[in-house]
C-alpha positions as CSV (number, residue, x, y, z in Angstrom):
1,M,91.2,91.0,107.4
2,P,90.7,94.3,105.7
3,S,87.6,96.1,106.7
4,D,84.5,96.1,104.5
5,I,83.5,99.5,105.9
6,D,83.0,102.3,103.4
7,P,85.9,104.8,104.1
8,S,83.4,107.7,103.9
9,S,81.0,106.2,106.5
10,N,80.7,107.2,110.2
11,D,81.8,103.7,111.2
12,A,84.9,104.1,109.1
13,Q,85.7,107.4,110.8
14,H,85.2,105.8,114.2
15,A,87.6,103.0,113.2
16,K,90.2,105.6,112.1
17,E,89.9,107.4,115.4
18,N,90.6,104.2,117.3
19,A,93.4,103.0,114.9
20,G,96.8,102.6,116.4
21,W,100.4,101.9,115.4
22,T,101.5,98.3,116.1
23,Y,105.1,97.2,116.4
24,V,105.2,93.7,115.0
25,K,107.5,91.3,116.6
26,P,109.3,88.6,114.6
27,K,107.0,85.6,114.1
28,S,108.0,82.0,114.9
29,R,108.3,79.4,112.1
30,R,105.6,77.1,113.5
31,R,102.7,76.2,111.3
32,R,99.9,78.8,111.4
33,T,96.3,78.8,110.4
34,K,96.0,80.3,106.9
35,P,94.4,83.7,107.2
36,T,91.2,84.4,105.4
37,K,91.7,86.0,102.0
38,P,90.2,89.4,101.6
39,S,87.1,89.5,99.4
40,T,88.0,90.6,95.8
41,H,85.1,93.1,95.6
42,E,87.0,95.5,97.8
43,L,90.3,95.2,96.0
44,P,91.4,96.9,92.8
45,P,91.9,94.8,89.6
46,Q,95.4,93.3,89.6
47,H,96.0,94.5,86.0
48,S,94.2,97.8,86.0
49,Q,94.5,99.9,82.9
50,P,93.9,103.6,82.3
51,R,90.6,104.1,80.6
52,S,90.2,105.5,77.1
53,G,87.8,108.2,76.0
54,P,87.4,111.8,77.0
55,L,89.3,112.7,80.2
56,R,88.4,115.2,82.9
57,P,90.5,118.4,82.7
58,L,93.3,118.8,85.2
59,S,91.6,121.9,86.7
60,A,88.6,119.9,87.7
61,I,90.6,117.2,89.4
62,D,92.7,119.8,91.2
63,A,89.6,121.7,92.3
64,E,88.0,118.5,93.8
65,Y,91.2,117.6,95.5
66,R,91.5,121.0,97.2
67,K,87.9,121.0,98.2
68,T,88.0,117.5,99.6
69,R,91.3,118.2,101.4
70,S,90.0,121.4,103.0
71,Q,86.9,119.5,104.3
72,W,88.8,116.4,105.5
73,E,91.5,118.4,107.3
74,G,88.7,119.8,109.5
75,T,87.6,116.3,110.7
76,S,88.6,114.5,113.9
77,C,89.9,111.7,111.6
78,C,92.6,114.0,110.2
79,A,93.5,115.3,113.6
80,R,93.8,111.8,114.9
81,L,96.0,110.8,112.0
82,R,98.4,113.7,112.6
83,E,98.5,112.8,116.3
84,L,99.3,109.1,115.6
85,V,102.2,110.1,113.3
86,A,103.5,112.7,115.7
87,T,103.5,110.4,118.7
88,S,104.7,107.3,116.9
89,A,107.1,108.3,114.2
90,A,109.8,109.7,116.5
91,G,111.2,106.2,117.1
92,V,111.2,105.2,113.4
93,G,114.2,107.2,112.3
94,H,114.7,109.1,109.1
95,V,112.3,108.4,106.2
96,S,113.9,109.4,102.9
97,N,111.2,108.4,100.4
98,A,107.5,107.5,100.3
99,I,105.9,105.1,97.9
100,C,102.1,105.1,97.4
101,L,100.7,102.0,95.6
102,G,97.3,101.5,94.0
103,I,95.1,104.4,95.2
104,G,93.0,104.3,92.1
105,T,92.1,106.9,89.5
106,F,90.7,110.4,90.1
107,D,88.6,109.9,86.9
108,P,86.7,106.6,87.0
109,S,84.9,105.7,83.8
110,D,81.4,105.9,85.5
111,G,82.3,109.2,87.2
112,A,81.2,107.7,90.6
113,W,81.8,110.2,93.4
114,E,82.4,107.6,96.1
115,A,85.2,105.9,94.0
116,K,86.8,109.3,93.4
117,R,86.4,110.3,97.1
118,R,88.2,107.1,98.3
119,T,91.1,107.9,96.0
120,F,91.2,111.5,97.2
121,I,91.1,110.6,100.8
122,Q,93.9,108.0,100.4
123,L,96.0,110.6,98.6
124,I,95.3,113.2,101.3
125,A,96.1,110.8,104.2
126,F,99.3,109.7,102.5
127,L,100.5,113.3,102.0
128,I,99.5,114.3,105.6
129,I,101.6,111.4,106.9
130,V,104.5,112.6,104.8
131,E,104.1,116.1,106.0
132,E,104.2,115.0,109.7
133,L,107.3,112.8,109.0
134,E,109.0,115.8,107.4
135,K,108.8,117.6,110.7
136,F,111.0,114.9,112.3
137,A,113.5,115.5,109.5
138,S,113.9,119.2,110.2
139,N,111.3,119.9,107.4
140,K,113.6,118.2,104.9
141,S,111.5,117.1,101.9
142,I,110.6,113.5,101.5
143,K,110.3,112.5,97.9
144,C,107.0,110.9,97.0
145,Y,106.4,108.3,94.3
146,F,103.0,106.9,93.0
147,Q,102.5,103.7,91.2
148,E,99.0,103.1,89.8
149,P,98.4,101.4,86.5
150,A,94.9,102.8,86.3
151,F,96.1,106.4,86.3
152,T,95.0,108.4,83.2
153,E,97.2,110.9,81.5
154,T,95.4,113.6,83.5
155,D,95.9,111.8,86.8
156,T,99.6,111.7,86.1
157,L,99.7,115.4,85.3
158,F,97.7,116.1,88.5
159,I,100.2,114.2,90.7
160,Q,103.1,116.0,88.9
161,S,101.4,119.3,89.6
162,L,101.7,118.5,93.3
163,D,105.5,118.1,92.8
164,H,105.4,114.3,93.1
165,Q,106.4,111.6,90.6
166,V,104.4,108.8,88.9
167,V,106.4,105.6,88.1
168,E,105.5,102.6,86.1
169,S,105.2,99.1,87.7
170,P,107.5,97.5,89.0
171,T,109.6,100.6,89.6
172,G,107.7,101.5,92.7
173,F,108.3,98.1,94.3
174,D,112.0,98.5,93.7
175,M,112.1,101.8,95.5
176,V,111.0,100.4,98.8
177,K,114.0,100.4,101.2
178,D,114.5,100.1,105.0
179,H,114.1,103.9,105.3
180,S,110.9,104.1,103.3
181,L,107.2,104.8,104.0
182,L,105.1,102.3,102.0
183,F,101.4,103.1,101.6
184,G,99.0,100.7,100.0
185,V,95.5,100.0,101.2
186,H,93.5,96.8,100.4
187,L,95.8,95.6,97.6
188,Y,96.3,92.0,96.4
189,R,98.7,89.8,98.3
190,P,101.1,89.5,95.3
191,I,101.4,93.3,95.3
192,Y,102.5,93.4,98.9
193,A,104.9,90.5,98.3
194,A,106.4,92.4,95.4
195,A,106.7,95.6,97.4
196,L,108.3,93.8,100.4
197,R,110.6,91.3,98.6
198,R,113.7,93.5,98.7
199,S,113.4,95.3,102.0
200,L,111.1,96.0,104.9
201,P,110.1,99.7,105.1
202,S,110.4,101.8,108.2
203,I,106.6,102.5,108.1
204,F,103.9,100.5,106.3
205,V,100.3,101.7,106.0
206,G,98.0,99.1,104.6
207,T,96.3,95.7,105.2
208,S,96.9,94.3,108.7
209,W,99.6,91.8,109.7
210,D,97.0,89.2,110.6
211,V,96.0,88.9,107.0
212,W,99.4,88.7,105.3
213,D,101.9,87.8,108.0
214,Q,103.3,84.8,106.1
215,W,105.0,87.2,103.7
216,V,107.4,88.8,106.2
217,S,109.3,87.5,109.1
218,S,110.9,90.5,110.7
219,E,110.0,93.7,112.4
220,F,108.3,96.7,111.0
221,F,105.5,99.2,111.8
222,I,102.0,98.6,110.6
223,S,99.2,101.2,110.6
224,S,95.8,100.7,109.1
225,F,93.6,103.8,108.8
226,F,91.1,102.6,106.2
């Protein structure tokens, strides 16, 4: 089941360094033991809404992103992530688009740094995966889409400032094709079901197969870094 480890802890970093890419074989149709459902405290609300009230300026969010990215790119976790993609993605084939689901807001109502940091780290990891995949496409750009109901207006402007696109639900689900990268960490099972209902992506980064294997019955790559 998804890990309860804080993504910023040393244990989480160790887990990332030992994470691997798993090629999942088709499952038989025999009856299986129902997997344990992830605890809801570690999952985002299913119907998150952007908060009201004064919002942080775009410049503040951008400055925190660049500072966090600069720090994280110097860690062994980041180096390991790049290595995993570089050594595993060659056999995946061309990835033409990347969809990121449910990373959270960069401007939580309580201003909690840990919540913001988790969102920033997931964003950075997603973009680094995309960068590494672009190297296998002769540096051809991979279009990135973000679906997060909790995004504030400033969150959307920030993503757009990075030359990426924010889409409303369920548009992001419908963009998942067999040549896609799908990134969604610790989401509700219905969210994964909606994202995977049309096609299985080339690469999936999110909650492990053992938790949600009843929702798919074919082959795809799974990688969990958080």
